[in-house]
N, CA and C atoms of all chains as a GROMACS GRO file, in nm:
protein
  657
    1SER      N    1   7.158  15.832  26.145
    1SER     CA    2   7.262  15.931  26.232
    1SER      C    3   7.315  16.017  26.028
    2GLN      N    4   7.335  16.141  26.035
    2GLN     CA    5   7.369  16.229  25.886
    2GLN      C    6   7.519  16.241  25.843
    3THR      N    7   7.527  16.195  25.737
    3THR     CA    8   7.653  16.217  25.706
    3THR      C    9   7.663  16.261  25.517
    4ILE      N   10   7.785  16.299  25.481
    4ILE     CA   11   7.851  16.384  25.390
    4ILE      C   12   7.977  16.299  25.368
    5HIS      N   13   7.970  16.294  25.220
    5HIS     CA   14   8.060  16.216  25.188
    5HIS      C   15   8.090  16.320  25.028
    6GLN      N   16   8.222  16.323  25.059
    6GLN     CA   17   8.261  16.476  24.916
    6GLN      C   18   8.437  16.346  24.869
    7TRP      N   19   8.406  16.339  24.756
    7TRP     CA   20   8.514  16.272  24.652
    7TRP      C   21   8.552  16.308  24.566
    8PRO      N   22   8.676  16.312  24.501
    8PRO     CA   23   8.826  16.216  24.596
    8PRO      C   24   8.867  16.346  24.647
    9ALA      N   25   8.999  16.244  24.722
    9ALA     CA   26   9.022  16.365  24.882
    9ALA      C   27   9.161  16.460  24.803
   10THR      N   28   9.184  16.421  24.724
   10THR     CA   29   9.308  16.500  24.626
   10THR      C   30   9.299  16.526  24.515
   11LEU      N   31   9.329  16.565  24.414
   11LEU     CA   32   9.279  16.560  24.236
   11LEU      C   33   9.424  16.616  24.198
   12VAL      N   34   9.517  16.631  24.064
   12VAL     CA   35   9.571  16.736  24.000
   12VAL      C   36   9.502  16.691  23.900
   13GLN      N   37   9.483  16.790  23.813
   13GLN     CA   38   9.453  16.842  23.652
   13GLN      C   39   9.534  16.938  23.626
   14PRO      N   40   9.518  16.883  23.519
   14PRO     CA   41   9.601  16.984  23.397
   14PRO      C   42   9.496  17.137  23.363
   15VAL      N   43   9.589  17.207  23.258
   15VAL     CA   44   9.494  17.342  23.249
   15VAL      C   45   9.415  17.312  23.126
   16GLY      N   46   9.310  17.312  23.146
   16GLY     CA   47   9.183  17.300  22.997
   16GLY      C   48   9.115  17.192  23.039
   17SER      N   49   9.146  17.112  23.126
   17SER     CA   50   9.052  16.922  23.134
   17SER      C   51   8.961  16.988  23.200
   18PRO      N   52   8.828  16.882  23.217
   18PRO     CA   53   8.747  16.889  23.306
   18PRO      C   54   8.778  16.864  23.373
   19LEU      N   55   8.638  16.893  23.485
   19LEU     CA   56   8.652  16.880  23.594
   19LEU      C   57   8.490  16.817  23.669
   20SER      N   58   8.483  16.747  23.781
   20SER     CA   59   8.378  16.701  23.826
   20SER      C   60   8.428  16.658  23.987
   21LEU      N   61   8.323  16.724  24.069
   21LEU     CA   62   8.330  16.689  24.242
   21LEU      C   63   8.186  16.663  24.247
   22GLU      N   64   8.208  16.555  24.298
   22GLU     CA   65   8.094  16.484  24.382
   22GLU      C   66   8.094  16.488  24.499
   23CYS      N   67   7.944  16.532  24.587
   23CYS     CA   68   7.887  16.546  24.701
   23CYS      C   69   7.746  16.522  24.788
   24THR      N   70   7.767  16.375  24.854
   24THR     CA   71   7.634  16.362  24.850
   24THR      C   72   7.610  16.318  25.006
   25VAL      N   73   7.490  16.315  25.024
   25VAL     CA   74   7.468  16.400  25.210
   25VAL      C   75   7.355  16.287  25.251
   26GLU      N   76   7.306  16.183  25.328
   26GLU     CA   77   7.249  16.046  25.366
   26GLU      C   78   7.198  16.087  25.504
   27GLY      N   79   7.087  16.036  25.543
   27GLY     CA   80   7.057  16.051  25.680
   27GLY      C   81   6.942  16.185  25.634
   28THR      N   82   6.935  16.280  25.594
   28THR     CA   83   6.866  16.371  25.627
   28THR      C   84   6.785  16.357  25.416
   29SER      N   85   6.653  16.496  25.462
   29SER     CA   86   6.652  16.494  25.318
   29SER      C   87   6.571  16.656  25.273
   30ASN      N   88   6.592  16.678  25.189
   30ASN     CA   89   6.531  16.830  25.108
   30ASN      C   90   6.666  16.950  25.172
   31PRO      N   91   6.770  16.886  25.240
   31PRO     CA   92   6.939  16.937  25.294
   31PRO      C   93   6.940  17.130  25.220
   32ASN      N   94   7.002  17.174  25.273
   32ASN     CA   95   7.057  17.263  25.171
   32ASN      C   96   7.158  17.290  25.111
   33LEU      N   97   7.214  17.300  25.005
   33LEU     CA   98   7.379  17.197  25.020
   33LEU      C   99   7.451  17.326  24.948
   34TYR      N  100   7.617  17.316  24.936
   34TYR     CA  101   7.672  17.416  24.934
   34TYR      C  102   7.801  17.337  24.928
   35TRP      N  103   7.842  17.461  24.834
   35TRP     CA  104   8.008  17.450  24.743
   35TRP      C  105   8.052  17.564  24.839
   36TYR      N  106   8.218  17.537  24.856
   36TYR     CA  107   8.259  17.678  24.900
   36TYR      C  108   8.495  17.605  24.849
   37ARG      N  109   8.532  17.698  24.803
   37ARG     CA  110   8.654  17.716  24.778
   37ARG      C  111   8.760  17.772  24.877
   38GLN      N  112   8.843  17.748  24.886
   38GLN     CA  113   8.958  17.776  24.974
   38GLN      C  114   9.059  17.796  24.942
   39ALA      N  115   9.117  17.909  24.900
   39ALA     CA  116   9.224  17.874  24.837
   39ALA      C  117   9.388  17.848  24.962
   40ALA      N  118   9.532  17.900  24.912
   40ALA     CA  119   9.587  17.896  25.016
   40ALA      C  120   9.616  17.960  25.094
   41GLY      N  121   9.631  17.940  25.230
   41GLY     CA  122   9.656  18.028  25.309
   41GLY      C  123   9.533  18.140  25.326
   42ARG      N  124   9.395  18.150  25.284
   42ARG     CA  125   9.316  18.215  25.214
   42ARG      C  126   9.158  18.145  25.329
   43GLY      N  127   9.088  18.288  25.331
   43GLY     CA  128   8.963  18.216  25.355
   43GLY      C  129   8.861  18.171  25.316
   44LEU      N  130   8.762  18.088  25.370
   44LEU     CA  131   8.661  18.046  25.291
   44LEU      C  132   8.546  18.109  25.176
   45GLN      N  133   8.531  18.034  25.023
   45GLN     CA  134   8.474  18.159  24.926
   45GLN      C  135   8.356  18.051  24.903
   46LEU      N  136   8.180  18.110  24.919
   46LEU     CA  137   8.107  18.062  24.886
   46LEU      C  138   8.038  18.023  24.760
   47LEU      N  139   8.066  17.969  24.703
   47LEU     CA  140   8.054  17.959  24.535
   47LEU      C  141   7.936  17.959  24.548
   48PHE      N  142   7.859  17.848  24.589
   48PHE     CA  143   7.704  17.799  24.478
   48PHE      C  144   7.644  17.761  24.633
   49TYR      N  145   7.520  17.660  24.650
   49TYR     CA  146   7.425  17.698  24.704
   49TYR      C  147   7.267  17.644  24.639
   50SER      N  148   7.217  17.573  24.693
   50SER     CA  149   7.122  17.463  24.636
   50SER      C  150   6.983  17.451  24.763
   51VAL      N  151   6.898  17.529  24.739
   51VAL     CA  152   6.758  17.516  24.876
   51VAL      C  153   6.670  17.371  24.804
   52GLY      N  154   6.748  17.342  24.683
   52GLY     CA  155   6.622  17.211  24.617
   52GLY      C  156   6.683  17.172  24.542
   53ILE      N  157   6.633  17.055  24.486
   53ILE     CA  158   6.667  16.984  24.333
   53ILE      C  159   6.673  17.058  24.185
   54GLY      N  160   6.750  17.120  24.159
   54GLY     CA  161   6.760  17.172  24.014
   54GLY      C  162   6.740  17.326  24.098
   55GLN      N  163   6.766  17.387  24.178
   55GLN     CA  164   6.793  17.529  24.236
   55GLN      C  165   6.934  17.504  24.228
   56ILE      N  166   7.010  17.643  24.198
   56ILE     CA  167   7.148  17.660  24.216
   56ILE      C  168   7.171  17.818  24.204
   57SER      N  169   7.224  17.866  24.332
   57SER     CA  170   7.254  18.008  24.324
   57SER      C  171   7.397  17.988  24.317
   58SER      N  172   7.469  18.100  24.211
   58SER     CA  173   7.584  18.136  24.193
   58SER      C  174   7.597  18.254  24.291
   59GLU      N  175   7.707  18.239  24.351
   59GLU     CA  176   7.694  18.336  24.432
   59GLU      C  177   7.862  18.458  24.351
   60VAL      N  178   7.985  18.368  24.242
   60VAL     CA  179   8.074  18.393  24.194
   60VAL      C  180   8.110  18.410  24.043
   61PRO      N  181   8.099  18.489  23.929
   61PRO     CA  182   8.085  18.443  23.866
   61PRO      C  183   8.225  18.385  23.789
   62GLN      N  184   8.280  18.252  23.747
   62GLN     CA  185   8.381  18.169  23.727
   62GLN      C  186   8.334  18.117  23.605
   63ASN      N  187   8.447  18.004  23.598
   63ASN     CA  188   8.442  17.950  23.461
   63ASN      C  189   8.405  17.788  23.561
   64LEU      N  190   8.323  17.773  23.691
   64LEU     CA  191   8.250  17.659  23.742
   64LEU      C  192   8.098  17.672  23.773
   65SER      N  193   8.104  17.547  23.743
   65SER     CA  194   7.923  17.568  23.769
   65SER      C  195   7.921  17.435  23.909
   66ALA      N  196   7.763  17.475  23.930
   66ALA     CA  197   7.653  17.333  23.980
   66ALA      C  198   7.584  17.282  23.961
   67SER      N  199   7.536  17.182  24.007
   67SER     CA  200   7.429  17.127  23.973
   67SER      C  201   7.379  17.001  24.100
   68ARG      N  202   7.211  16.997  24.060
   68ARG     CA  203   7.165  16.926  24.201
   68ARG      C  204   7.085  16.832  24.136
   69PRO      N  205   7.127  16.725  24.059
   69PRO     CA  206   6.987  16.611  23.989
   69PRO      C  207   6.927  16.518  24.083
   70GLN      N  208   7.029  16.551  24.234
   70GLN     CA  209   6.922  16.441  24.321
   70GLN      C  210   6.918  16.541  24.406
   71ASP      N  211   6.776  16.525  24.528
   71ASP     CA  212   6.799  16.600  24.652
   71ASP      C  213   6.894  16.509  24.752
   72ARG      N  214   6.997  16.488  24.729
   72ARG     CA  215   7.086  16.464  24.853
   72ARG      C  216   7.214  16.482  24.740
   73GLN      N  217   7.249  16.492  24.644
   73GLN     CA  218   7.406  16.521  24.567
   73GLN      C  219   7.406  16.662  24.505
   74PHE      N  220   7.476  16.673  24.502
   74PHE     CA  221   7.560  16.801  24.484
   74PHE      C  222   7.723  16.802  24.378
   75ILE      N  223   7.716  16.836  24.250
   75ILE     CA  224   7.794  16.815  24.179
   75ILE      C  225   7.899  16.982  24.145
   76LEU      N  226   7.992  16.949  24.175
   76LEU     CA  227   8.083  17.096  24.097
   76LEU      C  228   8.159  17.098  23.957
   77SER      N  229   8.131  17.185  23.866
   77SER     CA  230   8.198  17.101  23.718
   77SER      C  231   8.245  17.209  23.687
   78SER      N  232   8.327  17.216  23.600
   78SER     CA  233   8.400  17.296  23.513
   78SER      C  234   8.469  17.226  23.387
   79LYS      N  235   8.455  17.285  23.262
   79LYS     CA  236   8.493  17.254  23.153
   79LYS      C  237   8.607  17.253  23.120
   80LYS      N  238   8.670  17.325  23.188
   80LYS     CA  239   8.768  17.313  23.127
   80LYS      C  240   8.877  17.479  23.253
   81LEU      N  241   8.962  17.349  23.331
   81LEU     CA  242   9.006  17.402  23.491
   81LEU      C  243   9.069  17.570  23.440
   82LEU      N  244   9.091  17.639  23.473
   82LEU     CA  245   9.214  17.736  23.526
   82LEU      C  246   9.339  17.690  23.644
   83LEU      N  247   9.463  17.700  23.610
   83LEU     CA  248   9.550  17.760  23.678
   83LEU      C  249   9.471  17.824  23.865
   84SER      N  250   9.413  17.900  23.814
   84SER     CA  251   9.354  17.986  23.939
   84SER      C  252   9.204  17.873  24.025
   85ASP      N  253   9.185  17.800  23.956
   85ASP     CA  254   9.087  17.661  24.012
   85ASP      C  255   9.162  17.596  24.143
   86SER      N  256   9.292  17.617  24.130
   86SER     CA  257   9.382  17.554  24.239
   86SER      C  258   9.330  17.564  24.402
   87GLY      N  259   9.282  17.448  24.453
   87GLY     CA  260   9.331  17.531  24.622
   87GLY      C  261   9.184  17.426  24.682
   88PHE      N  262   9.102  17.426  24.783
   88PHE     CA  263   9.041  17.324  24.840
   88PHE      C  264   8.881  17.322  24.882
   89TYR      N  265   8.828  17.228  24.825
   89TYR     CA  266   8.663  17.285  24.790
   89TYR      C  267   8.617  17.169  24.876
   90LEU      N  268   8.520  17.295  24.970
   90LEU     CA  269   8.455  17.188  25.045
   90LEU      C  270   8.244  17.218  25.007
   91CYS      N  271   8.242  17.106  25.053
   91CYS     CA  272   8.087  17.030  25.031
   91CYS      C  273   8.023  17.062  25.186
   92ALA      N  274   7.910  17.115  25.146
   92ALA     CA  275   7.823  17.134  25.360
   92ALA      C  276   7.694  17.077  25.274
   93TRP      N  277   7.630  17.090  25.452
   93TRP     CA  278   7.507  17.098  25.397
   93TRP      C  279   7.391  17.126  25.534
   94SER      N  280   7.289  17.196  25.466
   94SER     CA  281   7.216  17.221  25.674
   94SER      C  282   7.079  17.194  25.695
   95ASP      N  283   7.016  17.171  25.806
   95ASP     CA  284   6.869  17.190  25.811
   95ASP      C  285   6.852  17.375  25.822
   96ARG      N  286   6.749  17.424  25.754
   96ARG     CA  287   6.753  17.537  25.776
   96ARG      C  288   6.722  17.575  25.894
   97GLY      N  289   6.776  17.695  25.976
   97GLY     CA  290   6.826  17.759  26.089
   97GLY      C  291   6.937  17.605  26.129
   98SER      N  292   6.993  17.535  26.156
   98SER     CA  293   7.074  17.491  26.227
   98SER      C  294   7.209  17.536  26.130
   99GLY      N  295   7.309  17.425  26.254
   99GLY     CA  296   7.397  17.450  26.167
   99GLY      C  297   7.461  17.392  26.030
  100TYR      N  298   7.574  17.440  26.045
  100TYR     CA  299   7.668  17.372  25.861
  100TYR      C  300   7.724  17.216  25.910
  101THR      N  301   7.766  17.134  25.822
  101THR     CA  302   7.866  17.019  25.830
  101THR      C  303   7.905  17.019  25.690
  102PHE      N  304   8.046  16.987  25.727
  102PHE     CA  305   8.111  17.030  25.609
  102PHE      C  306   8.141  16.886  25.523
  103GLY      N  307   8.216  16.837  25.453
  103GLY     CA  308   8.268  16.764  25.376
  103GLY      C  309   8.377  16.729  25.456
  104SER      N  310   8.510  16.650  25.379
  104SER     CA  311   8.607  16.617  25.424
  104SER      C  312   8.739  16.742  25.284
  105GLY      N  313   8.629  16.780  25.221
  105GLY     CA  314   8.680  16.825  25.156
  105GLY      C  315   8.768  16.756  25.006
  106THR      N  316   8.784  16.818  24.937
  106THR     CA  317   8.892  16.789  24.796
  106THR      C  318   9.008  16.880  24.741
  107ARG      N  319   9.133  16.851  24.794
  107ARG     CA  320   9.254  16.937  24.743
  107ARG      C  321   9.238  16.882  24.566
  108LEU      N  322   9.223  17.054  24.471
  108LEU     CA  323   9.241  17.028  24.376
  108LEU      C  324   9.372  17.118  24.306
  109THR      N  325   9.485  17.095  24.227
  109THR     CA  326   9.563  17.158  24.180
  109THR      C  327   9.587  17.135  24.031
  110VAL      N  328   9.561  17.257  24.026
  110VAL     CA  329   9.608  17.247  23.854
  110VAL      C  330   9.737  17.266  23.807
  111VAL      N  331   9.775  17.171  23.714
  111VAL     CA  332   9.907  17.162  23.672
  111VAL      C  333   9.944  17.243  23.501
  112ASP      N  334   7.511  19.248  25.297
  112ASP     CA  335   7.535  19.110  25.451
  112ASP      C  336   7.611  19.197  25.556
  113ALA      N  337   7.537  19.117  25.644
  113ALA     CA  338   7.578  19.182  25.764
  113ALA      C  339   7.714  19.149  25.768
  114LYS      N  340   7.820  19.124  25.838
  114LYS     CA  341   7.942  19.129  25.881
  114LYS      C  342   8.003  19.099  26.023
  115THR      N  343   8.137  19.100  26.017
  115THR     CA  344   8.165  19.034  26.159
  115THR      C  345   8.334  19.080  26.171
  116THR      N  346   8.349  19.113  26.321
  116THR     CA  347   8.498  19.153  26.269
  116THR      C  348   8.546  19.063  26.404
  117GLN      N  349   8.702  19.010  26.380
  117GLN     CA  350   8.758  18.968  26.444
  117GLN      C  351   8.883  19.020  26.507
  118PRO      N  352   8.969  18.904  26.588
  118PRO     CA  353   9.088  18.975  26.636
  118PRO      C  354   9.199  18.850  26.515
  119ASN      N  355   9.269  18.894  26.416
  119ASN     CA  356   9.322  18.829  26.335
  119ASN      C  357   9.409  18.684  26.392
  120SER      N  358   9.465  18.738  26.524
  120SER     CA  359   9.497  18.589  26.605
  120SER      C  360   9.490  18.640  26.763
  121MET      N  361   9.486  18.512  26.835
  121MET     CA  362   9.504  18.487  26.982
  121MET      C  363   9.629  18.400  26.993
  122GLU      N  364   9.648  18.400  27.117
  122GLU     CA  365   9.740  18.298  27.217
  122GLU      C  366   9.678  18.246  27.325
  123SER      N  367   9.702  18.156  27.352
  123SER     CA  368   9.653  18.138  27.559
  123SER      C  369   9.744  17.964  27.563
  124ASN      N  370   9.760  18.010  27.690
  124ASN     CA  371   9.807  17.882  27.711
  124ASN      C  372   9.720  17.756  27.814
  125GLU      N  373   9.784  17.623  27.762
  125GLU     CA  374   9.717  17.475  27.784
  125GLU      C  375   9.650  17.513  27.897
  126GLU      N  376   9.567  17.487  27.887
  126GLU     CA  377   9.429  17.435  27.997
  126GLU      C  378   9.407  17.577  28.140
  127GLU      N  379   9.436  17.702  28.012
  127GLU     CA  380   9.338  17.819  28.063
  127GLU      C  381   9.231  17.838  27.961
  128PRO      N  382   9.145  17.885  28.029
  128PRO     CA  383   9.061  17.963  27.941
  128PRO      C  384   9.045  18.055  27.862
  129VAL      N  385   8.979  18.022  27.707
  129VAL     CA  386   9.023  18.121  27.620
  129VAL      C  387   8.811  18.220  27.597
  130HIS      N  388   8.891  18.328  27.525
  130HIS     CA  389   8.774  18.414  27.557
  130HIS      C  390   8.844  18.461  27.350
  131LEU      N  391   8.764  18.430  27.296
  131LEU     CA  392   8.746  18.467  27.171
  131LEU      C  393   8.657  18.574  27.147
  132PRO      N  394   8.635  18.751  27.094
  132PRO     CA  395   8.556  18.825  27.050
  132PRO      C  396   8.509  18.794  26.964
  133CYS      N  397   8.362  18.858  26.925
  133CYS     CA  398   8.371  18.850  26.766
  133CYS      C  399   8.287  18.976  26.798
  134ASN      N  400   8.319  19.128  26.662
  134ASN     CA  401   8.243  19.240  26.683
  134ASN      C  402   8.106  19.228  26.549
  135HIS      N  403   7.970  19.257  26.574
  135HIS     CA  404   7.841  19.284  26.449
  135HIS      C  405   7.764  19.333  26.485
  136SER      N  406   7.828  19.506  26.488
  136SER     CA  407   7.710  19.607  26.516
  136SER      C  408   7.608  19.589  26.409
  137THR      N  409   7.598  19.569  26.306
  137THR     CA  410   7.504  19.541  26.162
  137THR      C  411   7.360  19.468  26.220
  138ILE      N  412   7.397  19.361  26.284
  138ILE     CA  413   7.316  19.217  26.346
  138ILE      C  414   7.173  19.242  26.327
  139SER      N  415   7.079  19.157  26.241
  139SER     CA  416   6.970  19.180  26.240
  139SER      C  417   6.883  19.129  26.354
  140GLY      N  418   6.790  19.150  26.382
  140GLY     CA  419   6.670  19.077  26.476
  140GLY      C  420   6.726  18.851  26.410
  141THR      N  421   6.677  18.829  26.302
  141THR     CA  422   6.692  18.763  26.262
  141THR      C  423   6.791  18.628  26.253
  142ASP      N  424   6.894  18.711  26.303
  142ASP     CA  425   7.053  18.655  26.238
  142ASP      C  426   7.120  18.619  26.351
  143TYR      N  427   7.120  18.476  26.335
  143TYR     CA  428   7.186  18.389  26.417
  143TYR      C  429   7.336  18.385  26.416
  144ILE      N  430   7.384  18.394  26.534
  144ILE     CA  431   7.532  18.383  26.586
  144ILE      C  432   7.574  18.276  26.520
  145HIS      N  433   7.634  18.249  26.440
  145HIS     CA  434   7.721  18.126  26.432
  145HIS      C  435   7.878  18.106  26.483
  146TRP      N  436   7.945  18.025  26.529
  146TRP     CA  437   8.081  17.970  26.553
  146TRP      C  438   8.138  17.858  26.502
  147TYR      N  439   8.232  17.866  26.408
  147TYR     CA  440   8.256  17.703  26.325
  147TYR      C  441   8.444  17.735  26.372
  148ARG      N  442   8.508  17.626  26.375
  148ARG     CA  443   8.686  17.629  26.389
  148ARG      C  444   8.700  17.465  26.260
  149GLN      N  445   8.839  17.583  26.235
  149GLN     CA  446   8.901  17.479  26.080
  149GLN      C  447   9.005  17.454  26.149
  150LEU      N  448   9.046  17.331  26.113
  150LEU     CA  449   9.221  17.300  26.195
  150LEU      C  450   9.271  17.267  26.095
  151PRO      N  451   9.426  17.269  26.067
  151PRO     CA  452   9.472  17.295  25.959
  151PRO      C  453   9.434  17.107  25.867
  152SER      N  454   9.418  17.138  25.753
  152SER     CA  455   9.366  17.067  25.606
  152SER      C  456   9.235  16.960  25.686
  153GLN      N  457   9.171  17.031  25.743
  153GLN     CA  458   9.014  16.975  25.696
  153GLN      C  459   8.930  17.077  25.720
  154GLY      N  460   8.792  17.053  25.643
  154GLY     CA  461   8.645  17.138  25.642
  154GLY      C  462   8.640  17.192  25.776
  155PRO      N  463   8.569  17.300  25.847
  155PRO     CA  464   8.501  17.352  25.909
  155PRO      C  465   8.460  17.282  25.987
  156GLU      N  466   8.455  17.293  26.129
  156GLU     CA  467   8.276  17.190  26.237
  156GLU      C  468   8.252  17.329  26.292
  157TYR      N  469   8.142  17.292  26.278
  157TYR     CA  470   8.036  17.325  26.402
  157TYR      C  471   8.095  17.338  26.532
  158VAL      N  472   8.089  17.458  26.591
  158VAL     CA  473   8.141  17.465  26.745
  158VAL      C  474   7.978  17.477  26.843
  159ILE      N  475   7.871  17.625  26.766
  159ILE     CA  476   7.772  17.683  26.879
  159ILE      C  477   7.750  17.796  26.777
  160HIS      N  478   7.620  17.819  26.844
  160HIS     CA  479   7.528  17.885  26.696
  160HIS      C  480   7.435  17.987  26.882
  161GLY      N  481   7.388  18.066  26.837
  161GLY     CA  482   7.268  18.114  26.913
  161GLY      C  483   7.180  18.235  26.901
  162LEU      N  484   7.122  18.298  26.919
  162LEU     CA  485   7.048  18.388  26.860
  162LEU      C  486   6.988  18.535  26.969
  163THR      N  487   6.989  18.464  27.096
  163THR     CA  488   7.012  18.589  27.180
  163THR      C  489   7.008  18.526  27.357
  164SER      N  490   6.972  18.425  27.360
  164SER     CA  491   7.048  18.363  27.547
  164SER      C  492   7.180  18.268  27.544
  165ASN      N  493   7.294  18.324  27.581
  165ASN     CA  494   7.359  18.255  27.627
  165ASN      C  495   7.362  18.100  27.608
  166VAL      N  496   7.479  18.059  27.549
  166VAL     CA  497   7.467  17.877  27.504
  166VAL      C  498   7.586  17.793  27.555
  167ASN      N  499   7.564  17.683  27.600
  167ASN     CA  500   7.655  17.622  27.646
  167ASN      C  501   7.664  17.487  27.580
  168ASN      N  502   7.801  17.399  27.545
  168ASN     CA  503   7.763  17.302  27.498
  168ASN      C  504   7.829  17.194  27.538
  169ARG      N  505   7.915  17.092  27.489
  169ARG     CA  506   8.010  17.057  27.532
  169ARG      C  507   8.142  17.065  27.514
  170MET      N  508   8.185  17.171  27.356
  170MET     CA  509   8.264  17.223  27.355
  170MET      C  510   8.322  17.336  27.388
  171ALA      N  511   8.195  17.444  27.369
  171ALA     CA  512   8.222  17.519  27.442
  171ALA      C  513   8.103  17.641  27.477
  172SER      N  514   8.131  17.758  27.515
  172SER     CA  515   8.022  17.867  27.572
  172SER      C  516   8.006  17.952  27.464
  173LEU      N  517   7.883  17.993  27.410
  173LEU     CA  518   7.836  18.113  27.372
  173LEU      C  519   7.784  18.231  27.440
  174ALA      N  520   7.823  18.334  27.473
  174ALA     CA  521   7.765  18.472  27.544
  174ALA      C  522   7.742  18.529  27.504
  175ILE      N  523   7.649  18.588  27.479
  175ILE     CA  524   7.562  18.710  27.343
  175ILE      C  525   7.531  18.824  27.408
  176ALA      N  526   7.619  18.982  27.340
  176ALA     CA  527   7.570  19.105  27.447
  176ALA      C  528   7.402  19.125  27.431
  177GLU      N  529   7.356  19.162  27.524
  177GLU     CA  530   7.199  19.232  27.564
  177GLU      C  531   7.165  19.274  27.382
  178ASP      N  532   7.270  19.410  27.336
  178ASP     CA  533   7.191  19.475  27.254
  178ASP      C  534   7.262  19.369  27.112
  179ARG      N  535   7.340  19.230  27.155
  179ARG     CA  536   7.361  19.135  27.014
  179ARG      C  537   7.442  19.182  26.958
  180LYS      N  538   7.529  19.325  26.961
  180LYS     CA  539   7.596  19.320  26.867
  180LYS      C  540   7.797  19.271  26.877
  181SER      N  541   7.740  19.236  26.979
  181SER     CA  542   7.883  19.132  26.988
  181SER      C  543   7.929  19.022  27.085
  182SER      N  544   7.902  18.894  27.104
  182SER     CA  545   7.954  18.812  27.102
  182SER      C  546   8.149  18.748  27.166
  183THR      N  547   8.078  18.651  27.268
  183THR     CA  548   8.220  18.617  27.284
  183THR      C  549   8.213  18.419  27.268
  184LEU      N  550   8.292  18.386  27.219
  184LEU     CA  551   8.350  18.222  27.262
  184LEU      C  552   8.458  18.228  27.343
  185ILE      N  553   8.372  18.106  27.427
  185ILE     CA  554   8.477  18.017  27.588
  185ILE      C  555   8.471  17.927  27.608
  186LEU      N  556   8.637  17.879  27.541
  186LEU     CA  557   8.685  17.752  27.577
  186LEU      C  558   8.745  17.704  27.724
  187HIS      N  559   8.638  17.668  27.799
  187HIS     CA  560   8.672  17.644  27.945
  187HIS      C  561   8.836  17.652  27.937
  188ARG      N  562   8.859  17.558  27.898
  188ARG     CA  563   8.994  17.525  27.900
  188ARG      C  564   9.061  17.454  27.767
  189ALA      N  565   9.195  17.524  27.752
  189ALA     CA  566   9.255  17.499  27.589
  189ALA      C  567   9.366  17.422  27.631
  190THR      N  568   9.299  17.371  27.533
  190THR     CA  569   9.423  17.211  27.501
  190THR      C  570   9.516  17.260  27.338
  191LEU      N  571   9.614  17.180  27.364
  191LEU     CA  572   9.675  17.245  27.212
  191LEU      C  573   9.576  17.132  27.083
  192ARG      N  574   9.453  17.020  27.118
  192ARG     CA  575   9.364  17.066  26.980
  192ARG      C  576   9.343  17.095  26.946
  193ASP      N  577   9.272  17.269  27.058
  193ASP     CA  578   9.208  17.337  27.035
  193ASP      C  579   9.230  17.483  26.944
  194ALA      N  580   9.401  17.426  26.918
  194ALA     CA  581   9.457  17.526  26.828
  194ALA      C  582   9.402  17.532  26.660
  195ALA      N  583   9.379  17.613  26.660
  195ALA     CA  584   9.295  17.631  26.483
  195ALA      C  585   9.214  17.757  26.430
  196VAL      N  586   9.174  17.770  26.327
  196VAL     CA  587   9.108  17.921  26.311
  196VAL      C  588   8.964  17.908  26.341
  197TYR      N  589   8.919  18.054  26.433
  197TYR     CA  590   8.806  18.033  26.465
  197TYR      C  591   8.735  18.144  26.395
  198TYR      N  592   8.594  18.092  26.370
  198TYR     CA  593   8.528  18.199  26.265
  198TYR      C  594   8.407  18.232  26.342
  199CYS      N  595   8.348  18.309  26.337
  199CYS     CA  596   8.214  18.380  26.372
  199CYS      C  597   8.156  18.419  26.269
  200ILE      N  598   7.977  18.360  26.249
  200ILE     CA  599   7.933  18.421  26.070
  200ILE      C  600   7.822  18.442  26.181
  201LEU      N  601   7.810  18.527  26.098
  201LEU     CA  602   7.601  18.598  26.114
  201LEU      C  603   7.502  18.457  25.997
  202ASN      N  604   7.396  18.420  26.081
  202ASN     CA  605   7.344  18.368  25.939
  202ASN      C  606   7.191  18.343  25.988
  203ASN      N  607   7.106  18.386  25.842
  203ASN     CA  608   6.981  18.401  25.867
  203ASN      C  609   6.910  18.364  25.754
  204ASN      N  610   6.970  18.351  25.642
  204ASN     CA  611   6.969  18.270  25.477
  204ASN      C  612   7.015  18.127  25.464
  205ASN      N  613   7.030  18.146  25.353
  205ASN     CA  614   7.125  17.996  25.318
  205ASN      C  615   7.207  18.028  25.275
  206ASP      N  616   7.294  18.131  25.250
  206ASP     CA  617   7.424  18.159  25.206
  206ASP      C  618   7.524  18.198  25.305
  207MET      N  619   7.573  18.134  25.445
  207MET     CA  620   7.664  18.178  25.489
  207MET      C  621   7.782  18.172  25.489
  208ARG      N  622   7.840  18.334  25.498
  208ARG     CA  623   8.014  18.344  25.445
  208ARG      C  624   8.093  18.402  25.557
  209PHE      N  625   8.173  18.331  25.510
  209PHE     CA  626   8.310  18.325  25.581
  209PHE      C  627   8.408  18.379  25.621
  210GLY      N  628   8.455  18.514  25.686
  210GLY     CA  629   8.552  18.613  25.721
  210GLY      C  630   8.697  18.555  25.727
  211ALA      N  631   8.755  18.620  25.793
  211ALA     CA  632   8.858  18.557  25.769
  211ALA      C  633   8.901  18.457  25.882
  212GLY      N  634   8.800  18.490  26.016
  212GLY     CA  635   8.856  18.428  26.126
  212GLY      C  636   8.988  18.486  26.222
  213THR      N  637   8.975  18.414  26.359
  213THR     CA  638   9.053  18.445  26.484
  213THR      C  639   9.143  18.335  26.498
  214ARG      N  640   9.282  18.314  26.416
  214ARG     CA  641   9.413  18.220  26.433
  214ARG      C  642   9.430  18.206  26.584
  215LEU      N  643   9.372  18.071  26.651
  215LEU     CA  644   9.450  18.079  26.769
  215LEU      C  645   9.544  17.998  26.817
  216THR      N  646   9.646  18.018  26.831
  216THR     CA  647   9.746  17.930  26.894
  216THR      C  648   9.777  17.899  27.049
  217VAL      N  649   9.761  17.806  27.094
  217VAL     CA  650   9.781  17.720  27.202
  217VAL      C  651   9.925  17.724  27.249
  218LYS      N  652   9.946  17.793  27.397
  218LYS     CA  653  10.107  17.681  27.397
  218LYS      C  654  10.116  17.567  27.545
  219PRO      N  655  10.231  17.455  27.510
  219PRO     CA  656  10.233  17.381  27.589
  219PRO      C  657  10.266  17.514  27.729
   0.00000   0.00000   0.00000
């Protein structure tokens, strides 16, 4: 069966520090991968999606970036965090045409 | 992008059926209708999806209007654990976008 792993569960980082969130999927090959962010009390915002290794589409210009170095690995990064980067970050995967499966999320607080 | 419209909130009594509406008047022929729900502090959970015909699974039923411009998610017997935000989304490519959803409150 397919599983998605996302870590860490919570993270507190100072302003200006770097960020690296990792997401891996097991039990499937060539999935579509996604990063979403949810600010407190708000809806989900699509940040990046990837249809294959090295293929990244960015939805919102900001100081975040994403990479897909392997088929089932998706990484969200920042060189310098801002206070506004705080939120609940969710990774998801899908097989084309099917539903999305979300990870358990990372709650990031920038202080 | 095709958009959906849902009520901000709804209430239901426990053990009663719940009908959650969604309007998607600009739906295209290749858009699938997806429903997800999100419990507090968790990621969204897939509920059901369909294209033209009504769909049933162990969680819910999806009723799709004949013109596909609206759909209804049906929870046959609401439980307290069904209290969540329910999202109706149109999906036909690789970038599913969530709206504000409907916050369902279930009263005991």
